[in-house]
C-alpha positions as CSV (number, residue, x, y, z in Angstrom):
1,M,5.0,-0.7,49.8
2,T,3.6,2.8,49.3
3,I,1.9,4.5,52.2
4,H,-0.5,7.2,51.1
5,E,-1.5,8.4,54.6
6,N,0.2,11.4,55.9
7,L,1.6,10.2,59.3
8,L,2.0,13.8,60.5
9,G,-1.7,14.4,60.4
10,G,-1.8,16.5,57.3
11,P,-4.6,16.6,54.8
12,P,-5.4,13.5,52.8
13,P,-4.4,13.3,49.2
14,T,-6.7,15.1,46.7
15,H,-7.9,13.0,43.8
16,L,-9.6,15.0,41.1
17,P,-12.5,13.3,39.3
18,D,-11.8,11.7,36.0
19,D,-12.5,13.8,32.9
20,P,-11.6,11.4,30.1
21,E,-12.9,13.3,27.1
22,P,-10.1,15.9,26.9
23,R,-7.4,13.3,27.6
24,E,-8.8,11.0,24.9
25,L,-9.1,13.8,22.3
26,L,-5.5,14.8,23.0
27,A,-4.3,11.2,22.8
28,N,-6.1,10.8,19.4
29,G,-4.3,13.9,18.0
30,T,-6.9,16.6,18.4
31,A,-5.2,20.0,18.5
32,P,-4.8,21.2,22.1
33,A,-6.4,24.5,21.2
34,D,-9.5,22.7,19.9
35,V,-9.6,20.7,23.1
36,A,-9.2,23.8,25.3
37,A,-11.9,25.6,23.4
38,K,-14.3,22.6,23.9
39,Y,-13.2,21.9,27.5
40,P,-11.9,25.2,28.9
41,T,-11.7,23.8,32.4
42,S,-9.3,21.1,31.4
43,S,-5.9,21.8,32.9
44,L,-4.5,19.0,30.7
45,A,-5.4,20.9,27.5
46,W,-3.8,24.1,28.8
47,A,-0.7,22.2,30.0
48,Q,-0.3,20.7,26.5
49,L,-0.7,24.2,24.9
50,A,2.0,25.4,27.4
51,D,4.3,22.6,26.5
52,D,3.9,23.1,22.8
53,A,4.4,26.8,23.0
54,F,7.6,26.4,25.1
55,E,9.0,23.8,22.7
56,R,8.7,26.3,19.8
57,G,10.3,29.1,21.9
58,A,7.1,31.1,22.6
59,V,7.9,31.4,26.3
60,V,5.5,34.2,27.2
61,E,2.7,32.3,25.4
62,S,3.7,29.2,27.3
63,Y,3.5,31.2,30.6
64,A,0.0,32.4,29.8
65,Y,-1.3,28.9,28.9
66,A,0.4,27.4,32.0
67,R,-1.1,30.0,34.2
68,T,-4.6,29.3,32.8
69,G,-4.2,25.6,33.4
70,Y,-2.8,26.2,36.8
71,H,-5.8,28.3,37.9
72,R,-8.3,25.9,36.3
73,G,-6.6,23.2,38.3
74,L,-6.8,25.2,41.6
75,D,-10.5,25.7,41.0
76,A,-11.0,21.9,40.5
77,L,-8.9,21.1,43.5
78,R,-10.9,23.4,45.7
79,R,-14.1,22.0,44.4
80,N,-12.9,18.6,45.5
81,G,-12.0,19.5,49.1
82,W,-8.4,20.7,48.8
83,K,-7.7,23.4,51.4
84,G,-4.6,25.0,49.9
85,H,-2.1,22.4,50.7
86,G,-1.6,18.7,50.9
87,P,-0.8,15.9,48.4
88,V,-2.0,15.9,44.9
89,P,-0.6,12.5,43.7
90,W,0.8,12.2,40.2
91,E,-0.2,8.5,40.4
92,H,-3.8,9.5,40.1
93,E,-4.0,10.3,36.4
94,P,-6.7,13.0,36.6
95,N,-4.3,15.1,38.7
96,R,-1.7,15.2,36.0
97,G,-3.2,18.1,34.1
98,F,-2.9,20.4,37.1
99,L,0.6,19.1,38.0
100,R,1.8,19.5,34.4
101,A,0.4,23.1,34.3
102,L,2.2,23.9,37.5
103,H,5.4,22.5,36.2
104,A,5.0,24.4,32.9
105,L,4.3,27.6,34.9
106,A,7.5,27.1,36.9
107,R,9.5,26.4,33.8
108,A,8.2,29.5,31.9
109,A,8.6,31.7,34.9
110,Q,12.3,30.7,35.2
111,A,12.7,31.3,31.4
112,I,11.5,34.9,31.7
113,G,13.5,35.6,34.8
114,E,10.7,35.6,37.3
115,Q,12.7,33.8,39.9
116,A,10.4,34.2,42.9
117,E,7.5,32.7,40.9
118,Y,9.7,29.9,39.6
119,E,10.8,29.0,43.1
120,R,7.2,29.2,44.5
121,C,5.9,26.9,41.7
122,A,8.8,24.5,41.8
123,Q,8.3,24.1,45.6
124,F,4.6,23.8,45.2
125,L,5.1,21.0,42.7
126,K,7.5,19.1,45.0
127,D,5.1,19.6,48.0
128,S,2.1,18.4,46.0
129,S,3.7,15.4,44.3
130,P,7.4,14.5,44.7
131,T,6.8,11.9,41.9
132,A,5.5,14.7,39.5
133,A,8.5,16.9,40.3
134,Q,10.9,14.0,39.5
135,T,8.9,12.8,36.5
136,L,8.5,16.2,34.9
137,G,12.0,17.3,35.8
């Protein structure tokens, strides 16, 4: 049984609205840069760009893409009632773009030696979604 209510009286989970077009384009093989250009508010497209850049060793580029996706995600969270803290469940698929961007930002920050940013982002990911932290590594 999964309980989604915060028994300590914290904020309720934030569930971003579904934005299926970017997700479907990426799933169908559209280049992430093309998806980001068409849907610049899509954290998912920016997170994919960050992952692709990191995989090819372009760590600073990955950092920049991840930071863009992270900030786009923060904007979306705030528009949907998030007050700066509280659960952002991985189980809700539309949240995954933000969570992936946050993970990518932590990873890239660590790779360039920005330890304080890495620690902040890694903790933010764990606080937002323990499942995302475990799933993304």
